[in-house]
PAPATOR-871648 format. One record per atom (N, C-alpha, C): residue number from 1; residue in one letter; atom name; x, z, y negated. Coordinates in steps of 0.1 Angstrom, whole numbers, plus 5000, padded with zeros to 4 digits. Layout:
<sites>
NUM / a / CA / X / Z / Y .
...
</sites>
This chain:
<sites>
1 / m / N / 7007 / 2838 / 7116 .
1 / m / CA / 7011 / 2825 / 7121 .
1 / m / C / 7001 / 2820 / 7132 .
2 / a / N / 6998 / 2829 / 7141 .
2 / a / CA / 6991 / 2826 / 7154 .
2 / a / C / 6978 / 2820 / 7149 .
3 / n / N / 6972 / 2824 / 7137 .
3 / n / CA / 6960 / 2819 / 7135 .
3 / n / C / 6962 / 2803 / 7130 .
4 / a / N / 6974 / 2799 / 7125 .
4 / a / CA / 6975 / 2788 / 7119 .
4 / a / C / 6978 / 2777 / 7132 .
5 / d / N / 6986 / 2782 / 7141 .
5 / d / CA / 6987 / 2778 / 7155 .
5 / d / C / 6976 / 2774 / 7161 .
6 / d / N / 6966 / 2784 / 7162 .
6 / d / CA / 6952 / 2780 / 7169 .
6 / d / C / 6949 / 2770 / 7161 .
7 / i / N / 6945 / 2771 / 7146 .
7 / i / CA / 6938 / 2761 / 7138 .
7 / i / C / 6945 / 2747 / 7144 .
8 / l / N / 6958 / 2745 / 7145 .
8 / l / CA / 6963 / 2733 / 7147 .
8 / l / C / 6960 / 2728 / 7160 .
9 / l / N / 6960 / 2738 / 7171 .
9 / l / CA / 6956 / 2734 / 7184 .
9 / l / C / 6943 / 2731 / 7184 .
10 / e / N / 6934 / 2733 / 7179 .
10 / e / CA / 6922 / 2730 / 7177 .
10 / e / C / 6921 / 2718 / 7173 .
11 / m / N / 6926 / 2714 / 7162 .
11 / m / CA / 6925 / 2701 / 7156 .
11 / m / C / 6931 / 2690 / 7166 .
12 / l / N / 6942 / 2692 / 7171 .
12 / l / CA / 6949 / 2685 / 7181 .
12 / l / C / 6938 / 2682 / 7194 .
13 / k / N / 6932 / 2692 / 7197 .
13 / k / CA / 6922 / 2690 / 7209 .
13 / k / C / 6910 / 2682 / 7203 .
14 / g / N / 6908 / 2684 / 7190 .
14 / g / CA / 6895 / 2676 / 7187 .
14 / g / C / 6900 / 2659 / 7185 .
15 / l / N / 6914 / 2659 / 7177 .
15 / l / CA / 6918 / 2646 / 7182 .
15 / l / C / 6919 / 2638 / 7192 .
16 / k / N / 6925 / 2647 / 7200 .
16 / k / CA / 6922 / 2639 / 7217 .
16 / k / C / 6910 / 2635 / 7221 .
17 / e / N / 6901 / 2642 / 7219 .
17 / e / CA / 6887 / 2639 / 7222 .
17 / e / C / 6883 / 2627 / 7214 .
18 / d / N / 6885 / 2625 / 7201 .
18 / d / CA / 6882 / 2614 / 7194 .
18 / d / C / 6888 / 2602 / 7200 .
19 / v / N / 6901 / 2605 / 7205 .
19 / v / CA / 6909 / 2594 / 7206 .
19 / v / C / 6902 / 2589 / 7221 .
20 / s / N / 6901 / 2597 / 7229 .
20 / s / CA / 6895 / 2593 / 7244 .
20 / s / C / 6884 / 2587 / 7241 .
21 / v / N / 6873 / 2592 / 7230 .
21 / v / CA / 6859 / 2584 / 7231 .
21 / v / C / 6861 / 2570 / 7224 .
22 / i / N / 6872 / 2568 / 7214 .
22 / i / CA / 6875 / 2555 / 7209 .
22 / i / C / 6880 / 2548 / 7220 .
23 / r / N / 6888 / 2552 / 7230 .
23 / r / CA / 6896 / 2545 / 7239 .
23 / r / C / 6884 / 2540 / 7251 .
24 / d / N / 6874 / 2548 / 7254 .
24 / d / CA / 6863 / 2544 / 7264 .
24 / d / C / 6855 / 2535 / 7258 .
25 / n / N / 6851 / 2537 / 7245 .
25 / n / CA / 6845 / 2530 / 7238 .
25 / n / C / 6849 / 2513 / 7235 .
26 / h / N / 6860 / 2511 / 7236 .
26 / h / CA / 6869 / 2504 / 7233 .
26 / h / C / 6871 / 2496 / 7246 .
27 / l / N / 6874 / 2501 / 7260 .
27 / l / CA / 6874 / 2495 / 7271 .
27 / l / C / 6860 / 2491 / 7274 .
28 / a / N / 6851 / 2499 / 7272 .
28 / a / CA / 6835 / 2493 / 7279 .
28 / a / C / 6832 / 2479 / 7271 .
29 / h / N / 6836 / 2479 / 7255 .
29 / h / CA / 6832 / 2466 / 7249 .
29 / h / C / 6843 / 2455 / 7254 .
30 / i / N / 6854 / 2456 / 7257 .
30 / i / CA / 6865 / 2447 / 7266 .
30 / i / C / 6853 / 2443 / 7278 .
31 / g / N / 6850 / 2452 / 7289 .
31 / g / CA / 6845 / 2449 / 7299 .
31 / g / C / 6831 / 2442 / 7297 .
32 / e / N / 6819 / 2443 / 7287 .
32 / e / CA / 6812 / 2434 / 7283 .
32 / e / C / 6816 / 2422 / 7279 .
33 / d / N / 6828 / 2421 / 7271 .
33 / d / CA / 6833 / 2408 / 7267 .
33 / d / C / 6835 / 2398 / 7277 .
34 / i / N / 6843 / 2406 / 7286 .
34 / i / CA / 6849 / 2400 / 7300 .
34 / i / C / 6839 / 2392 / 7307 .
35 / q / N / 6826 / 2401 / 7311 .
35 / q / CA / 6814 / 2394 / 7317 .
35 / q / C / 6807 / 2385 / 7309 .
36 / s / N / 6806 / 2386 / 7295 .
36 / s / CA / 6801 / 2377 / 7289 .
36 / s / C / 6808 / 2363 / 7291 .
37 / i / N / 6821 / 2363 / 7289 .
37 / i / CA / 6832 / 2353 / 7292 .
37 / i / C / 6828 / 2344 / 7304 .
38 / k / N / 6826 / 2353 / 7315 .
38 / k / CA / 6824 / 2348 / 7327 .
38 / k / C / 6813 / 2339 / 7329 .
39 / a / N / 6803 / 2347 / 7324 .
39 / a / CA / 6791 / 2339 / 7326 .
39 / a / C / 6791 / 2325 / 7320 .
40 / e / N / 6796 / 2326 / 7307 .
40 / e / CA / 6799 / 2314 / 7297 .
40 / e / C / 6805 / 2305 / 7305 .
41 / q / N / 6816 / 2310 / 7312 .
41 / q / CA / 6828 / 2299 / 7320 .
41 / q / C / 6817 / 2292 / 7334 .
42 / v / N / 6810 / 2302 / 7340 .
42 / v / CA / 6801 / 2296 / 7350 .
42 / v / C / 6791 / 2284 / 7346 .
43 / a / N / 6785 / 2288 / 7332 .
43 / a / CA / 6777 / 2276 / 7325 .
43 / a / C / 6786 / 2264 / 7322 .
44 / q / N / 6797 / 2266 / 7318 .
44 / q / CA / 6805 / 2256 / 7312 .
44 / q / C / 6810 / 2246 / 7325 .
45 / r / N / 6812 / 2254 / 7335 .
45 / r / CA / 6816 / 2247 / 7349 .
45 / r / C / 6803 / 2237 / 7353 .
46 / k / N / 6794 / 2243 / 7352 .
46 / k / CA / 6781 / 2234 / 7356 .
46 / k / C / 6778 / 2223 / 7350 .
47 / d / N / 6779 / 2222 / 7337 .
47 / d / CA / 6779 / 2216 / 7327 .
47 / d / C / 6790 / 2203 / 7329 .
48 / i / N / 6802 / 2207 / 7330 .
48 / i / CA / 6814 / 2197 / 7333 .
48 / i / C / 6811 / 2188 / 7349 .
49 / d / N / 6806 / 2197 / 7356 .
49 / d / CA / 6803 / 2190 / 7372 .
49 / d / C / 6790 / 2183 / 7369 .
50 / d / N / 6781 / 2184 / 7361 .
50 / d / CA / 6769 / 2175 / 7360 .
50 / d / C / 6776 / 2162 / 7353 .
51 / l / N / 6783 / 2166 / 7341 .
51 / l / CA / 6790 / 2154 / 7333 .
51 / l / C / 6800 / 2144 / 7344 .
52 / m / N / 6804 / 2152 / 7353 .
52 / m / CA / 6815 / 2143 / 7363 .
52 / m / C / 6806 / 2137 / 7371 .
53 / a / N / 6792 / 2143 / 7376 .
53 / a / CA / 6784 / 2133 / 7385 .
53 / a / C / 6778 / 2121 / 7378 .
54 / f / N / 6774 / 2123 / 7367 .
54 / f / CA / 6769 / 2113 / 7359 .
54 / f / C / 6780 / 2101 / 7357 .
55 / k / N / 6791 / 2105 / 7352 .
55 / k / CA / 6803 / 2096 / 7351 .
55 / k / C / 6806 / 2090 / 7362 .
56 / s / N / 6808 / 2098 / 7373 .
56 / s / CA / 6805 / 2088 / 7386 .
56 / s / C / 6794 / 2078 / 7390 .
57 / e / N / 6783 / 2083 / 7387 .
57 / e / CA / 6772 / 2073 / 7389 .
57 / e / C / 6773 / 2061 / 7379 .
58 / i / N / 6775 / 2064 / 7366 .
58 / i / CA / 6776 / 2052 / 7358 .
58 / i / C / 6787 / 2042 / 7363 .
59 / t / N / 6800 / 2048 / 7366 .
59 / t / CA / 6810 / 2041 / 7372 .
59 / t / C / 6805 / 2033 / 7385 .
60 / d / N / 6800 / 2038 / 7394 .
60 / d / CA / 6795 / 2033 / 7405 .
60 / d / C / 6787 / 2019 / 7399 .
61 / c / N / 6775 / 2021 / 7391 .
61 / c / CA / 6766 / 2011 / 7385 .
61 / c / C / 6777 / 2001 / 7380 .
62 / i / N / 6784 / 2006 / 7372 .
62 / i / CA / 6791 / 1993 / 7365 .
62 / i / C / 6801 / 1985 / 7374 .
63 / k / N / 6808 / 1992 / 7386 .
63 / k / CA / 6813 / 1986 / 7394 .
63 / k / C / 6802 / 1976 / 7403 .
64 / s / N / 6793 / 1981 / 7407 .
64 / s / CA / 6782 / 1971 / 7415 .
64 / s / C / 6780 / 1960 / 7405 .
65 / s / N / 6776 / 1963 / 7391 .
65 / s / CA / 6770 / 1952 / 7384 .
65 / s / C / 6784 / 1941 / 7384 .
66 / v / N / 6796 / 1945 / 7382 .
66 / v / CA / 6808 / 1936 / 7379 .
66 / v / C / 6808 / 1929 / 7390 .
67 / n / N / 6808 / 1936 / 7401 .
67 / n / CA / 6808 / 1929 / 7416 .
67 / n / C / 6797 / 1917 / 7418 .
68 / r / N / 6785 / 1920 / 7415 .
68 / r / CA / 6775 / 1910 / 7415 .
68 / r / C / 6777 / 1900 / 7406 .
69 / l / N / 6782 / 1902 / 7393 .
69 / l / CA / 6785 / 1893 / 7383 .
69 / l / C / 6797 / 1885 / 7389 .
70 / l / N / 6808 / 1891 / 7394 .
70 / l / CA / 6816 / 1881 / 7399 .
70 / l / C / 6813 / 1870 / 7413 .
71 / a / N / 6803 / 1878 / 7417 .
71 / a / CA / 6799 / 1869 / 7428 .
71 / a / C / 6790 / 1856 / 7426 .
72 / g / N / 6785 / 1862 / 7416 .
72 / g / CA / 6776 / 1851 / 7410 .
72 / g / C / 6783 / 1839 / 7402 .
73 / i / N / 6795 / 1844 / 7397 .
73 / i / CA / 6803 / 1835 / 7391 .
73 / i / C / 6810 / 1827 / 7400 .
74 / a / N / 6817 / 1833 / 7411 .
74 / a / CA / 6822 / 1825 / 7425 .
74 / a / C / 6812 / 1815 / 7429 .
75 / g / N / 6801 / 1820 / 7433 .
75 / g / CA / 6788 / 1810 / 7437 .
75 / g / C / 6788 / 1799 / 7427 .
76 / i / N / 6785 / 1801 / 7414 .
76 / i / CA / 6784 / 1791 / 7404 .
76 / i / C / 6798 / 1781 / 7404 .
77 / t / N / 6809 / 1786 / 7406 .
77 / t / CA / 6819 / 1779 / 7407 .
77 / t / C / 6820 / 1771 / 7417 .
78 / t / N / 6815 / 1774 / 7428 .
78 / t / CA / 6816 / 1770 / 7443 .
78 / t / C / 6809 / 1760 / 7441 .
79 / a / N / 6796 / 1759 / 7436 .
79 / a / CA / 6786 / 1749 / 7437 .
79 / a / C / 6790 / 1740 / 7428 .
80 / v / N / 6797 / 1741 / 7414 .
80 / v / CA / 6800 / 1733 / 7405 .
80 / v / C / 6811 / 1725 / 7411 .
81 / l / N / 6820 / 1732 / 7418 .
81 / l / CA / 6833 / 1723 / 7422 .
81 / l / C / 6824 / 1714 / 7434 .
82 / g / N / 6819 / 1720 / 7444 .
82 / g / CA / 6814 / 1716 / 7453 .
82 / g / C / 6803 / 1700 / 7451 .
83 / g / N / 6797 / 1705 / 7441 .
83 / g / CA / 6788 / 1694 / 7435 .
83 / g / C / 6797 / 1680 / 7430 .
84 / t / N / 6809 / 1685 / 7423 .
84 / t / CA / 6818 / 1673 / 7414 .
84 / t / C / 6823 / 1668 / 7426 .
85 / t / N / 6828 / 1674 / 7438 .
85 / t / CA / 6834 / 1663 / 7446 .
85 / t / C / 6825 / 1653 / 7455 .
86 / l / N / 6813 / 1656 / 7454 .
86 / l / CA / 6801 / 1644 / 7458 .
86 / l / C / 6801 / 1633 / 7448 .
87 / l / N / 6802 / 1634 / 7440 .
87 / l / CA / 6802 / 1624 / 7427 .
87 / l / C / 6811 / 1615 / 7428 .
</sites>
């Protein structure tokens, strides 16, 4: 019986070592994946920041153009109304 117990004990030790190796490999891959995700997030944040800056520039340009257009329309309206009162 002792021989069977020794064999079973050796098998369990081997199984424990195998499980430990699988666990360590799995944790190493998870660590690599986390680092990869962090790098992707940094790149995505930079892209988002660039897009937000571009959006801000476009918004400012549109606001400036609309203000100039409204000022021109107000000037033309004033000139037309001022010119008709003289007639």
